[in-house]
KOLSEPA-73097 format. One record per residue (C-alpha): x, y, z; residue number from 1; residue in one letter; chain. Coordinates in Angstrom, 3 decimals, always signed. Last residue first. Layout:
N
<node><xx>X</xx><yy>Y</yy><zz>Z</zz><i>NUM</i><aa>A</aa><ch>A</ch></node>
...
# end
This chain:
87
<node><xx>+0.251</xx><yy>-11.008</yy><zz>-13.134</zz><i>87</i><aa>G</aa><ch>A</ch></node>
<node><xx>-0.050</xx><yy>-7.375</yy><zz>-13.940</zz><i>86</i><aa>N</aa><ch>A</ch></node>
<node><xx>-3.604</xx><yy>-7.112</yy><zz>-12.577</zz><i>85</i><aa>L</aa><ch>A</ch></node>
<node><xx>-4.520</xx><yy>-9.923</yy><zz>-10.213</zz><i>84</i><aa>G</aa><ch>A</ch></node>
<node><xx>-7.379</xx><yy>-8.364</yy><zz>-8.298</zz><i>83</i><aa>G</aa><ch>A</ch></node>
<node><xx>-5.986</xx><yy>-4.897</yy><zz>-7.658</zz><i>82</i><aa>K</aa><ch>A</ch></node>
<node><xx>-2.713</xx><yy>-5.350</yy><zz>-5.750</zz><i>81</i><aa>D</aa><ch>A</ch></node>
<node><xx>-0.473</xx><yy>-4.572</yy><zz>-8.740</zz><i>80</i><aa>Q</aa><ch>A</ch></node>
<node><xx>-2.122</xx><yy>-1.143</yy><zz>-9.178</zz><i>79</i><aa>S</aa><ch>A</ch></node>
<node><xx>-0.974</xx><yy>-0.227</yy><zz>-5.658</zz><i>78</i><aa>D</aa><ch>A</ch></node>
<node><xx>-3.806</xx><yy>+0.212</yy><zz>-3.208</zz><i>77</i><aa>Q</aa><ch>A</ch></node>
<node><xx>-4.173</xx><yy>+3.545</yy><zz>-1.491</zz><i>76</i><aa>I</aa><ch>A</ch></node>
<node><xx>-3.381</xx><yy>+4.434</yy><zz>+2.105</zz><i>75</i><aa>E</aa><ch>A</ch></node>
<node><xx>-4.561</xx><yy>+7.839</yy><zz>+3.240</zz><i>74</i><aa>V</aa><ch>A</ch></node>
<node><xx>-2.654</xx><yy>+10.207</yy><zz>+5.506</zz><i>73</i><aa>I</aa><ch>A</ch></node>
<node><xx>-4.580</xx><yy>+13.242</yy><zz>+6.678</zz><i>72</i><aa>E</aa><ch>A</ch></node>
<node><xx>-4.519</xx><yy>+17.027</yy><zz>+6.539</zz><i>71</i><aa>I</aa><ch>A</ch></node>
<node><xx>-7.679</xx><yy>+18.934</yy><zz>+7.565</zz><i>70</i><aa>C</aa><ch>A</ch></node>
<node><xx>-7.392</xx><yy>+17.642</yy><zz>+11.114</zz><i>69</i><aa>S</aa><ch>A</ch></node>
<node><xx>-8.195</xx><yy>+21.050</yy><zz>+12.676</zz><i>68</i><aa>S</aa><ch>A</ch></node>
<node><xx>-5.190</xx><yy>+21.172</yy><zz>+15.020</zz><i>67</i><aa>P</aa><ch>A</ch></node>
<node><xx>-2.687</xx><yy>+20.131</yy><zz>+12.296</zz><i>66</i><aa>C</aa><ch>A</ch></node>
<node><xx>+0.542</xx><yy>+18.994</yy><zz>+14.020</zz><i>65</i><aa>I</aa><ch>A</ch></node>
<node><xx>+0.366</xx><yy>+15.238</yy><zz>+13.247</zz><i>64</i><aa>R</aa><ch>A</ch></node>
<node><xx>-0.552</xx><yy>+15.671</yy><zz>+9.584</zz><i>63</i><aa>V</aa><ch>A</ch></node>
<node><xx>+2.100</xx><yy>+18.348</yy><zz>+9.036</zz><i>62</i><aa>C</aa><ch>A</ch></node>
<node><xx>+4.689</xx><yy>+15.928</yy><zz>+10.440</zz><i>61</i><aa>K</aa><ch>A</ch></node>
<node><xx>+3.891</xx><yy>+13.541</yy><zz>+7.579</zz><i>60</i><aa>Y</aa><ch>A</ch></node>
<node><xx>+7.571</xx><yy>+13.077</yy><zz>+6.598</zz><i>59</i><aa>C</aa><ch>A</ch></node>
<node><xx>+6.469</xx><yy>+12.920</yy><zz>+2.954</zz><i>58</i><aa>R</aa><ch>A</ch></node>
<node><xx>+9.407</xx><yy>+14.992</yy><zz>+1.581</zz><i>57</i><aa>K</aa><ch>A</ch></node>
<node><xx>+7.122</xx><yy>+17.463</yy><zz>-0.217</zz><i>56</i><aa>C</aa><ch>A</ch></node>
<node><xx>+8.779</xx><yy>+19.028</yy><zz>-3.303</zz><i>55</i><aa>T</aa><ch>A</ch></node>
<node><xx>+5.617</xx><yy>+18.576</yy><zz>-5.376</zz><i>54</i><aa>D</aa><ch>A</ch></node>
<node><xx>+3.896</xx><yy>+21.090</yy><zz>-3.088</zz><i>53</i><aa>L</aa><ch>A</ch></node>
<node><xx>+1.106</xx><yy>+20.212</yy><zz>-0.658</zz><i>52</i><aa>I</aa><ch>A</ch></node>
<node><xx>-1.629</xx><yy>+22.851</yy><zz>-0.820</zz><i>51</i><aa>E</aa><ch>A</ch></node>
<node><xx>-3.935</xx><yy>+24.126</yy><zz>+1.900</zz><i>50</i><aa>V</aa><ch>A</ch></node>
<node><xx>-6.670</xx><yy>+26.584</yy><zz>+0.937</zz><i>49</i><aa>E</aa><ch>A</ch></node>
<node><xx>-8.258</xx><yy>+28.866</yy><zz>+3.511</zz><i>48</i><aa>F</aa><ch>A</ch></node>
<node><xx>-11.695</xx><yy>+30.283</yy><zz>+4.292</zz><i>47</i><aa>R</aa><ch>A</ch></node>
<node><xx>-11.924</xx><yy>+32.951</yy><zz>+6.959</zz><i>46</i><aa>G</aa><ch>A</ch></node>
<node><xx>-14.714</xx><yy>+35.146</yy><zz>+5.592</zz><i>45</i><aa>E</aa><ch>A</ch></node>
<node><xx>-12.295</xx><yy>+37.662</yy><zz>+4.070</zz><i>44</i><aa>L</aa><ch>A</ch></node>
<node><xx>-11.514</xx><yy>+35.351</yy><zz>+1.181</zz><i>43</i><aa>D</aa><ch>A</ch></node>
<node><xx>-9.227</xx><yy>+32.585</yy><zz>-0.033</zz><i>42</i><aa>L</aa><ch>A</ch></node>
<node><xx>-6.424</xx><yy>+32.815</yy><zz>+2.523</zz><i>41</i><aa>R</aa><ch>A</ch></node>
<node><xx>-3.510</xx><yy>+30.636</yy><zz>+1.466</zz><i>40</i><aa>K</aa><ch>A</ch></node>
<node><xx>-1.779</xx><yy>+27.858</yy><zz>+3.418</zz><i>39</i><aa>V</aa><ch>A</ch></node>
<node><xx>+1.284</xx><yy>+26.334</yy><zz>+1.797</zz><i>38</i><aa>T</aa><ch>A</ch></node>
<node><xx>+3.139</xx><yy>+23.047</yy><zz>+2.205</zz><i>37</i><aa>I</aa><ch>A</ch></node>
<node><xx>+6.708</xx><yy>+22.210</yy><zz>+1.200</zz><i>36</i><aa>H</aa><ch>A</ch></node>
<node><xx>+8.410</xx><yy>+24.963</yy><zz>+3.176</zz><i>35</i><aa>C</aa><ch>A</ch></node>
<node><xx>+10.877</xx><yy>+27.758</yy><zz>+2.516</zz><i>34</i><aa>E</aa><ch>A</ch></node>
<node><xx>+9.019</xx><yy>+31.060</yy><zz>+2.696</zz><i>33</i><aa>N</aa><ch>A</ch></node>
<node><xx>+6.802</xx><yy>+30.417</yy><zz>+5.717</zz><i>32</i><aa>L</aa><ch>A</ch></node>
<node><xx>+9.358</xx><yy>+30.851</yy><zz>+8.455</zz><i>31</i><aa>G</aa><ch>A</ch></node>
<node><xx>+11.059</xx><yy>+29.195</yy><zz>+11.420</zz><i>30</i><aa>Y</aa><ch>A</ch></node>
<node><xx>+14.307</xx><yy>+28.008</yy><zz>+9.841</zz><i>29</i><aa>N</aa><ch>A</ch></node>
<node><xx>+15.958</xx><yy>+24.627</yy><zz>+10.304</zz><i>28</i><aa>H</aa><ch>A</ch></node>
<node><xx>+15.255</xx><yy>+24.075</yy><zz>+6.590</zz><i>27</i><aa>N</aa><ch>A</ch></node>
<node><xx>+13.670</xx><yy>+20.607</yy><zz>+6.574</zz><i>26</i><aa>W</aa><ch>A</ch></node>
<node><xx>+12.068</xx><yy>+20.190</yy><zz>+9.977</zz><i>25</i><aa>T</aa><ch>A</ch></node>
<node><xx>+11.706</xx><yy>+23.866</yy><zz>+10.914</zz><i>24</i><aa>M</aa><ch>A</ch></node>
<node><xx>+10.141</xx><yy>+24.745</yy><zz>+7.555</zz><i>23</i><aa>S</aa><ch>A</ch></node>
<node><xx>+7.775</xx><yy>+21.787</yy><zz>+7.656</zz><i>22</i><aa>C</aa><ch>A</ch></node>
<node><xx>+6.678</xx><yy>+22.664</yy><zz>+11.186</zz><i>21</i><aa>T</aa><ch>A</ch></node>
<node><xx>+6.045</xx><yy>+26.262</yy><zz>+10.100</zz><i>20</i><aa>L</aa><ch>A</ch></node>
<node><xx>+4.017</xx><yy>+25.143</yy><zz>+7.096</zz><i>19</i><aa>S</aa><ch>A</ch></node>
<node><xx>+1.841</xx><yy>+22.757</yy><zz>+9.107</zz><i>18</i><aa>C</aa><ch>A</ch></node>
<node><xx>+1.422</xx><yy>+25.277</yy><zz>+11.924</zz><i>17</i><aa>L</aa><ch>A</ch></node>
<node><xx>+0.026</xx><yy>+27.699</yy><zz>+9.330</zz><i>16</i><aa>S</aa><ch>A</ch></node>
<node><xx>-2.831</xx><yy>+28.773</yy><zz>+11.675</zz><i>15</i><aa>C</aa><ch>A</ch></node>
<node><xx>-5.281</xx><yy>+29.245</yy><zz>+8.791</zz><i>14</i><aa>G</aa><ch>A</ch></node>
<node><xx>-8.287</xx><yy>+27.660</yy><zz>+10.533</zz><i>13</i><aa>I</aa><ch>A</ch></node>
<node><xx>-8.608</xx><yy>+24.788</yy><zz>+8.040</zz><i>12</i><aa>C</aa><ch>A</ch></node>
<node><xx>-11.955</xx><yy>+22.917</yy><zz>+8.408</zz><i>11</i><aa>P</aa><ch>A</ch></node>
<node><xx>-12.799</xx><yy>+23.287</yy><zz>+4.683</zz><i>10</i><aa>E</aa><ch>A</ch></node>
<node><xx>-9.297</xx><yy>+22.637</yy><zz>+3.348</zz><i>9</i><aa>S</aa><ch>A</ch></node>
<node><xx>-9.735</xx><yy>+18.862</yy><zz>+3.132</zz><i>8</i><aa>N</aa><ch>A</ch></node>
<node><xx>-6.289</xx><yy>+17.676</yy><zz>+2.108</zz><i>7</i><aa>I</aa><ch>A</ch></node>
<node><xx>-5.177</xx><yy>+14.109</yy><zz>+1.429</zz><i>6</i><aa>R</aa><ch>A</ch></node>
<node><xx>-1.569</xx><yy>+13.025</yy><zz>+1.864</zz><i>5</i><aa>I</aa><ch>A</ch></node>
<node><xx>-0.583</xx><yy>+9.778</yy><zz>+0.196</zz><i>4</i><aa>V</aa><ch>A</ch></node>
<node><xx>+0.592</xx><yy>+6.426</yy><zz>+1.533</zz><i>3</i><aa>K</aa><ch>A</ch></node>
<node><xx>+1.135</xx><yy>+3.501</yy><zz>-0.826</zz><i>2</i><aa>E</aa><ch>A</ch></node>
<node><xx>+0.000</xx><yy>+0.000</yy><zz>+0.000</zz><i>1</i><aa>M</aa><ch>A</ch></node>
# end
């Protein structure tokens, strides 16, 4: 099984703890400019969009730190595991 990160931005509160944790883990810098996950404000009503960048290292620390549980790990089946495909 392969693990992927799934985002549901609806419950996001815009705290950016995911981005800050990513920055500290990989860049040893507490900032939002050099991280692998972004949080953007969509409107003035408090809606946010969370995006995992292609450069993500898949350490999953963002999943553990998110207070609103809008980031989660999901296991998906590999194509070889689907009922005998590829052999």
